[in-house]
C-alpha positions in Angstrom: 2.9 28.3 3.5 1.8 29.9 0.4 -1.1 29.1 -1.9 -0.6 27.8 -5.3 -3.6 27.7 -7.6 -5.9 27.7 -4.6 -4.2 24.7 -3.0 -3.0 24.9 0.6 -0.1 22.5 1.2 -1.1 22.0 4.8 -4.3 20.3 3.7 -2.3 17.5 2.2 -1.7 16.0 5.7 -5.4 16.1 6.5 -6.2 14.5 3.2 -3.7 11.7 3.7 -5.1 11.0 7.2 -8.6 11.0 5.8 -7.5 8.6 3.0 -5.9 6.3 5.5 -8.9 6.3 7.7 -11.1 5.5 4.7 -8.8 2.7 3.7 -9.1 1.1 7.1 -12.9 1.5 7.1 -13.1 -0.1 3.6 -10.9 -3.1 4.7 -13.0 -3.6 7.9 -16.3 -3.4 6.0 -15.0 -5.6 3.2 -14.1 -8.3 5.7 -17.6 -8.0 7.2 -19.2 -8.3 3.8 -17.1 -11.4 3.0 -18.4 -13.1 6.1 -22.1 -12.4 5.4 -24.4 -14.7 3.5 -27.1 -13.7 1.0 -30.1 -15.8 0.2 -32.4 -15.7 -2.8 -35.2 -18.0 -4.0 -36.9 -18.7 -7.3 -39.9 -20.6 -8.5 -41.9 -19.6 -5.4 -39.2 -21.0 -3.1 -38.7 -24.2 -5.1 -35.0 -23.3 -5.5 -33.0 -21.4 -2.9 -29.3 -20.3 -3.3 -27.0 -19.0 -0.6 -23.8 -17.1 -1.5 -21.2 -15.4 0.6 -19.9 -11.8 0.3 -17.0 -13.4 -1.5 -19.5 -14.3 -4.2 -19.2 -18.0 -3.7 -22.2 -20.3 -3.8 -22.3 -22.2 -0.5 -25.7 -23.8 -0.5 -28.3 -24.7 -3.1 -31.6 -26.2 -2.1 -34.0 -27.7 -4.7 -37.4 -28.9 -3.7 -38.3 -32.3 -5.0 -41.4 -30.8 -6.4 -39.2 -28.6 -8.7 -37.7 -31.7 -10.4 -39.7 -32.5 -13.5 -37.7 -34.8 -15.9 -39.8 -33.4 -18.7 -38.9 -29.8 -18.0 -35.3 -29.7 -17.0 -34.9 -26.2 -18.5 -37.3 -24.7 -16.0 -35.3 -26.1 -13.1 -32.1 -24.7 -14.7 -33.7 -21.3 -15.1 -34.8 -21.3 -11.4 -31.3 -22.3 -10.3 -29.8 -19.5 -12.4 -32.4 -17.0 -11.1 -31.8 -17.9 -7.5 -28.0 -17.8 -7.7 -28.0 -14.5 -9.7 -30.5 -13.0 -7.2 -28.2 -13.8 -4.2 -25.1 -12.6 -6.1 -27.0 -9.3 -6.9 -27.8 -8.8 -3.2 -24.1 -9.2 -2.3 -23.0 -6.9 -5.0 -25.6 -4.2 -4.2 -24.6 -4.2 -0.5 -20.9 -4.0 -1.4 -21.5 -1.1 -3.8 -23.6 0.8 -1.3 -21.0 0.3 1.4 -18.2 1.6 -0.8 -20.3 4.5 -1.9 -21.0 5.5 1.7 -17.4 5.3 2.7 -16.1 7.2 -0.3 -18.7 9.9 -0.1 -17.2 11.0 3.2 -13.9 11.8 1.4 -13.5 15.5 0.9 -11.5 16.0 -2.3 -11.9 19.8 -2.5 -8.7 21.7 -2.4 -6.8 19.2 -4.6 -4.6 20.8 -7.2 -6.2 18.7 -10.0 
């Protein structure tokens, strides 16, 4: 087969196989991530949040010591901080995983 603009048509099959392999890996890893739990605490452990890789809050623990009727805003801030911390962990791991998988994809030789 001839070259056209530096592109070798035979490489297309290899790229398709590589893309399919990468898609399978991504699906497997995404399923693993969805099953994992991520925990973060705020206020020195007074509030703890647990989220799944699906980014759903599954558990929220609040120490009785953290409940001050005169300072509800502080408790609210701790809850937000704990939930956001756990969600950030889930997001970071997902981003890192997708980067690792996609970095193995060799896109050289594409005609665009």
